[in-house]
C-alpha positions in Angstrom: 2.5 -10.0 -18.0 0.7 -13.2 -17.1 -0.9 -14.4 -13.8 -3.3 -17.0 -12.5 -6.5 -16.0 -10.8 -6.2 -17.1 -7.1 -8.9 -19.5 -5.9 -9.5 -17.1 -3.0 -11.0 -14.6 -5.6 -13.5 -17.2 -7.0 -17.0 -15.7 -7.3 -15.9 -12.1 -7.9 -16.6 -10.2 -11.1 -13.6 -10.3 -13.5 -12.9 -6.6 -13.1 -13.0 -6.9 -9.3 -10.5 -9.8 -9.4 -8.2 -7.9 -11.7 -8.1 -4.9 -9.4 -6.8 -7.2 -6.6 -4.4 -9.0 -8.9 -3.0 -5.9 -10.5 -3.3 -3.2 -7.8 -0.8 -1.0 -9.7 -3.7 -0.2 -12.2 -7.0 1.5 -11.6 -10.3 -0.4 -12.1 -11.3 2.0 -14.9 -8.1 1.3 -16.8 -8.4 -2.4 -16.4 -12.0 -2.3 -17.7 -10.9 -0.3 -20.7 -8.1 -2.8 -21.4 -10.7 -5.6 -21.2 -12.8 -3.9 -23.8 -9.8 -3.2 -26.1 -8.5 -6.8 -25.9 -5.3 -5.9 -24.0 -6.4 -8.4 -21.3 -7.4 -11.9 -22.2 -8.6 -14.7 -20.0 -7.5 -18.2 -21.0 -6.6 -16.6 -24.4 -10.1 -15.3 -24.9 -11.7 -11.9 -24.5 -14.1 -11.6 -21.6 -16.6 -9.1 -20.1 -15.9 -7.1 -17.0 -18.9 -8.7 -15.3 -17.9 -12.3 -16.0 -17.5 -14.2 -12.7 -14.2 -15.9 -12.1 -13.8 -19.3 -10.4 -10.0 -19.3 -9.8 -7.4 -20.9 -11.9 -8.0 -18.9 -15.0 -4.9 -17.6 -16.8 -4.8 -13.9 -17.3 -2.6 -12.3 -20.0 -2.2 -8.6 -19.7 -0.4 -6.6 -22.3 -0.7 -2.8 -21.5 -0.7 -0.5 -24.5 2.5 1.4 -24.9 2.4 4.9 -23.4 3.5 7.8 -25.5 7.1 8.9 -24.7 5.9 12.3 -23.5 4.0 10.6 -20.7 7.0 8.6 -19.5 8.4 9.7 -16.1 12.0 10.6 -16.2 14.8 9.1 -14.2 16.1 11.3 -11.4 19.1 10.4 -9.1 17.9 10.6 -5.5 19.2 8.9 -2.3 17.4 5.6 -1.6 17.7 3.5 1.5 17.7 0.0 0.0 17.5 -2.8 2.6 17.4 -5.7 0.1 18.0 -6.1 -3.6 18.4 -9.0 -6.1 17.4 -9.5 -9.7 13.7 -9.7 -8.9 13.1 -7.4 -5.9 14.1 -4.2 -4.4 12.9 -3.4 -0.8 13.0 0.2 0.1 12.9 1.9 3.6 11.0 5.0 2.5 11.6 8.2 4.4 8.9 10.7 5.5 8.0 13.2 2.8 8.8 11.1 -0.2 5.9 10.7 -2.6 5.8 7.2 -4.2 4.3 7.9 -7.6 3.9 11.1 -9.7 0.5 12.6 -9.6 -1.5 15.9 -9.5 0.9 18.6 -8.2 3.8 16.2 -7.9 5.2 15.6 -11.4 8.6 14.3 -10.4 11.1 13.9 -7.5 9.1 10.8 -6.4 10.3 7.3 -5.5 9.3 6.1 -9.0 11.7 8.7 -10.6 14.5 7.6 -8.2 13.9 3.9 -9.0 14.2 4.6 -12.8 17.7 6.1 -12.1 18.8 3.3 -9.8 17.5 0.5 -12.1 16.9 1.7 -15.6 15.3 -1.7 -16.6 12.3 -0.7 -14.5 11.2 1.6 -17.4 9.9 -1.6 -19.0 7.9 -2.6 -15.9 4.5 -1.0 -15.3 4.8 1.8 -12.6 8.5 1.0 -12.4 7.6 -2.2 -10.5 5.8 -0.5 -7.6 3.1 -2.9 -6.4 1.9 -1.2 -3.2 2.2 2.4 -1.9 2.8 4.3 1.3 1.4 7.7 1.9 3.9 10.6 1.5 4.2 11.1 5.3 4.2 7.4 6.2 7.7 5.9 6.6 8.9 2.4 6.2 9.1 -0.7 4.0 7.7 -1.3 0.6 8.7 -3.8 -2.1 9.4 -3.1 -5.8 9.4 -5.8 -8.5 12.3 -5.6 -11.0 10.5 -7.5 -13.8 6.9 -8.2 -14.9 7.0 -11.8 -13.8 8.0 -10.9 -10.3 5.4 -8.1 -10.3 2.6 -10.4 -11.3 3.5 -12.9 -8.6 3.7 -10.2 -6.0 0.3 -8.9 -7.1 -1.1 -12.4 -6.8 0.2 -12.6 -3.2 -1.4 -9.2 -2.4 -4.6 -10.4 -3.9 -4.5 -13.6 -1.9 -3.6 -11.5 1.2 -0.5 -13.6 2.0 1.8 -10.6 2.1 2.2 -9.7 5.8 2.5 -5.9 6.5 3.0 -4.7 10.1 2.7 -1.1 11.0 3.5 0.8 14.2 1.2 3.8 15.0 0.9 6.2 17.9 -2.8 7.0 18.5 -4.6 9.3 20.8 -6.5 8.0 23.9 -6.6 4.6 25.5 -7.9 2.0 23.0 -8.8 -1.6 24.0 -5.9 -4.0 24.3 -6.6 -5.6 20.9 -9.2 -5.9 18.3 -10.2 -6.0 14.6 -11.6 -2.9 13.0 -13.9 -4.3 10.3 -15.4 -1.3 8.5 -15.7 -0.6 4.7 -13.7 2.4 3.3 -14.6 4.6 0.3 -14.3 8.2 -0.8 -15.6 10.8 1.6 -18.5 12.4 -0.3 -17.9 15.7 1.5 -14.1 15.9 0.6 -12.9 13.9 -2.4 -9.3 13.9 -1.1 -10.3 12.1 2.0 -11.4 8.5 2.7 -14.1 7.5 5.1 -15.9 4.6 6.6 -19.0 4.2 4.4 -21.5 1.5 3.6 -20.7 2.1 -0.1 -17.0 1.4 0.5 -14.8 -1.6 -0.1 -14.3 -4.2 2.7 -11.4 -3.2 5.0 -10.1 -4.9 8.0 -7.2 -3.9 10.4 -6.1 -6.1 13.3 -4.3 -4.3 16.1 -2.8 -4.8 19.6 -1.6 -2.2 22.1 2.1 -2.4 22.8 2.5 0.5 25.2 0.1 2.8 27.0 0.8 6.4 28.1 -2.7 7.3 29.5 -3.6 9.8 26.8 -1.9 7.9 24.0 -0.9 4.4 23.0 1.6 2.7 20.7 -0.2 0.1 18.6 0.9 -2.6 16.2 -1.4 -2.9 13.2 -1.7 -5.7 10.7 -3.5 -5.1 7.4 -5.9 -7.8 6.1 -6.8 -5.5 3.2 -5.0 -2.5 1.7 -7.3 0.4 1.3 -6.1 4.0 0.8 -5.4 5.6 4.3 -6.8 2.4 5.9 -5.1 2.6 9.3 -5.7 6.3 9.5 -9.4 6.1 8.7 -10.0 3.1 10.9 -8.5 4.6 14.0 -10.3 7.9 13.4 -13.5 5.8 13.1 -13.0 4.2 16.6 -12.2 7.7 18.0 -8.4 7.1 18.5 -6.9 9.1 15.6 -3.2 8.9 14.8 -1.1 11.6 16.5 -0.1 14.2 14.0 -2.7 13.3 11.3 -3.8 16.7 9.9 -6.4 15.1 7.7 -8.2 12.7 10.0 -7.7 14.4 13.4 -9.8 17.3 14.4 -7.9 19.8 16.5 -4.9 19.1 18.8 -5.0 16.7 21.8 -3.2 16.9 25.1 -0.1 18.6 23.7 1.1 15.7 21.5 2.7 17.1 18.4 4.2 15.6 15.3 4.4 17.3 11.8 3.0 14.2 10.1 0.9 11.1 11.0 2.7 8.8 13.4 2.7 5.8 11.2 5.6 3.5 10.2 5.6 0.4 8.1 7.8 -1.6 10.4 7.7 -5.2 9.0 7.2 -6.8 5.6 7.0 -10.6 4.9 6.4 -12.2 1.5 7.3 -15.3 -0.6 10.2 -14.6 -3.0 8.7 -14.8 -6.5 11.6 -16.9 -7.9 13.0 -19.0 -5.0 9.7 -19.5 -3.1 11.4 -18.7 0.2 9.7 -16.7 2.8 11.6 -13.4 3.4 11.1 -10.9 6.3 12.4 -7.4 6.6 12.2 -5.0 9.6 12.7 -1.3 9.9 13.4 0.6 13.1 11.2 3.6 14.1 12.3 6.8 12.4 13.9 9.5 14.5 10.8 11.7 14.9 8.5 8.9 16.2 11.3 7.5 18.4 11.9 11.0 20.0 8.2 11.4 20.7 7.9 7.9 22.3 11.0 8.6 24.4 9.3 11.8 25.7 6.1 9.9 26.5 8.1 7.2 28.4 9.7 9.9 30.5 6.2 11.1 31.3 6.4 14.1 29.0 
């Protein structure tokens, strides 16, 4: 696949720029591919520490994975809200893991995509360019070919993809604000993330849509896309998400949900082929809608 380094990434180390351009790959993997020559910059090999200026042409040719490592196609129901020869937009239900990993070898969104569109077997990570947590519902986009995937990755790196989330949080937060706090691995629990000075920059803009006294419905817009970003940021300002078993300590005021109350409600991007701006919206899932209805009744 090929892509051009966005000018917005000028000044970063090459490996840092590559992580933003190709978020489907880990930094360690990209560094290894740089060393092995599977990534070339303007047709030349380059060091991970080389600074980029923007405009360089990146050619990435991932080494073929052994067949034994290839995920298998599995037919599973998918709620597809848009589909063409370049994109598939999925409305992901609660409980569906996006990508196979430790303890979840199959029955993931990736496995379902391979059954729905077999050509995705030739696209890294079956075209998945961004993830949602297992228990977060809502919209995510999949690229059907490597060209579309590279262009979507460029948009993500340039932060021009608009992602809007709805979250129900505990307490009574300020009417609006920007949470600007770096996020990295929690040194006390490696499965958790935390606000830490050693973390990567992370910014979440939010505004309160409804107040219920002891809880509030907020609209969140991501300026960055760190793991668990919204969940960590609202825990950081002492308004954790309702139902979040990882980042909420104890129960609060009788509010109960078996998962974090977080929904990816809106997605906006530029189509990689037509150049048109496309927008999709997803209604609240049933569990969050029921909880909100009860709060509106004063429950």
